[in-house]
C-alpha positions in Angstrom: 57.9 -44.3 -149.8 56.6 -40.2 -150.6 56.0 -39.6 -147.0 59.4 -40.9 -145.4 61.2 -39.0 -148.0 58.9 -35.8 -147.1 59.2 -36.3 -143.5 63.0 -36.7 -144.0 63.1 -32.9 -145.7 60.8 -31.9 -143.4 63.5 -32.6 -140.4 66.1 -31.0 -142.3 64.0 -27.8 -142.7 63.2 -27.9 -139.3 67.1 -28.5 -137.9 68.2 -25.6 -140.6 65.5 -23.1 -139.2 66.4 -23.8 -135.8 69.9 -23.1 -136.4 70.2 -20.4 -138.5 69.0 -18.0 -135.6 71.4 -20.0 -133.0 74.3 -19.1 -135.7 73.7 -15.5 -136.6 73.0 -14.5 -132.6 76.6 -16.2 -131.8 78.1 -14.2 -134.9 76.8 -11.0 -133.4 77.6 -11.3 -129.8 81.3 -12.1 -131.2 81.2 -9.1 -132.9 79.5 -6.7 -130.6 81.2 -8.4 -127.6 84.9 -7.4 -129.0 85.9 -4.6 -127.3 88.6 -2.7 -129.3 90.4 -0.4 -127.0 89.2 -1.5 -123.2 91.6 0.4 -121.2 90.7 3.7 -123.2 86.9 3.1 -122.5 87.7 2.5 -119.0 89.8 6.0 -118.8 86.9 7.7 -120.3 84.5 6.2 -118.1 86.9 7.2 -115.1 87.3 11.0 -116.7 83.4 11.4 -116.7 82.9 9.9 -113.5 85.8 12.7 -111.8 84.0 15.3 -113.6 80.4 14.0 -112.4 81.9 14.4 -108.8 83.4 17.5 -109.1 80.0 19.3 -110.3 78.5 17.6 -107.4 80.8 19.1 -105.2 80.6 22.3 -107.0 76.5 22.3 -106.6 76.4 21.0 -103.1 78.9 23.8 -102.2 76.5 26.3 -103.7 73.4 25.6 -102.3 
């Protein structure tokens, strides 16, 4: 009887140890996956791309 109880508790422990990292990963992905202002990020990136294009044109014209 003792070995059955021991195996049962080991099974519960293994299930818990496998589910905890999965739950933590899901929570982290949800937290970091949320983009609060997607439009602002796109506008910022487009602005930076335009600035880089302008600087590239200046350097091409300079040399």
